N, C-alpha and C positions, 0 to 999 in steps of 0.2 A: 406490469412488470412483476408484481407479486405472484401472479398466476404462472408466468413463465419460469420464475425461479422455483416455484413449487413443483412444476412439472419436471424440471431438471433433478431436483432432490428426490422426487418420487421415482424417477427412472433409475437413479443410482441405487435406491433401496430395492426396487423391483428386480434389479439385476445383481443384487448382493454385492454392490460396490461401495455403498455408503460408509462402511466401516474401514475401508482401505483407500479412500479418496480424500485428498486435501482440497477443500473448497475455499477459494478466495472471492470475496465480494467487496468491491470498492468502486470508486469513481476516479476519473482522471482530472476532474476540475470541479469548481464550484458551480452554483446555479447561474443560468443565463439571466442577467438582470437588465440588459440593454435591449432596446427595440420594443416592438409592440407586444411580444409574447414573453411574459415573465415565467420562469420555470422553477420557482422555489425560493428558498431563503438560505442565506449564509449564517443565519442566527446572529450571534454576537460579533462575528467576524466582518470586517469591512470588505465590500465589493464582492465580485464573483468571477465567473468564467471570462477568460481572456485577459485577466489581470494577474499581476504578481503579488497582490495583497493577500493576506491570509484567507479571506473568503473565496479566493480563486484557486488556492493551492492546498489548503489544509482540509483534508477529506477524511471521513471515517472509513474504516475497513473492518470487515468481519472475516475471520478465518476459522474454519471448522476442520478438525482432524480427530475423529473419534478415537479415544484411548490414548491420545498424545497431548492434545491441547485441552486444558480444563475449560469447560463451558461456563459461560456467565462471567468470566473475568474481563476486566477492562485494563488495558495498558495505555499509559499516557507517554508513549515513546515516539521518537521521530524516525520514520521509515518512509520509503517512497515506492511507487508502483514498480519501478525498475529493480527493486530488491526481490520481487517475486521470482524472477529467473534464477538468481543465485541461491535463494532459499530452497526452491524446489529441487535444484541440483544437489544441494547439500543433504536434504532429507531423503533423496533417492540414492545417496552415496555415489554420485557421479561428479567427476572433476569438471571444473569450469574450463572452457576452451582457453588455450594458452596463446593462440594466434591472433588475439585481438584484445583490446581494452574492454573490461567489463565494469561498468559504473556501479552496478548493484552490489549490495552487501547481503550476506546471509542474515536474515532476521530471526532465525529459529531460536537463538538464545532468548529473545524477547517473547516469542510465542510459547516456548516450552517452560520458561521460568519467570514467575512474576517479578523477580528481581533482576532479570536479564537486562543488559545494557545494549544500546545501539552501537553498531560498528562504524558509524559515520563520524568523522571529525566535524564535518559541516555539510550542508546541502546548498548548492547554488541554484537559485531560482531567478531566472532572467527572461526577458522578452527580447527577441531579436537575436543577433549574433553575439556570443560572448567574447570578451576580450581575452586573448590567450595569456595575459599577464595577471589575471585574477588569481588571488591566493586566499586561502582560508585564514582569516584573522580573528574570527569570533568562534569560540568553541561552543558546541551544543551543550546545553545544561540538562539534557535528558538522559 
């Protein structure tokens, strides 16, 4: 995987696109811990892939945008992979579609400002079919 990512980054540089391309690197879930093949560690977090425990849903992400996002900074904020869509649209100055519900939120305030806040009131993490009566009762502290 390191080699493949390196090839992508080299291709961006070779084609003079690295300074005007936003690169997102993340995962959609934690490590596979069940079965015969184990694929990593969730560190201090409980459980992994296919669970709704922190080890299954809390994942690191790396975002690179030369000249816009300060390198080497760590943000301890709550965002989700479906925020990438809304964020890229905002950064490209494109309006979100109005003909459907967009669950994602623009995370550029967090990426561009070390003191930026999340746009989420809460995030729902569930397994199976959600109950339509679920409401956000616990506010995010991030």
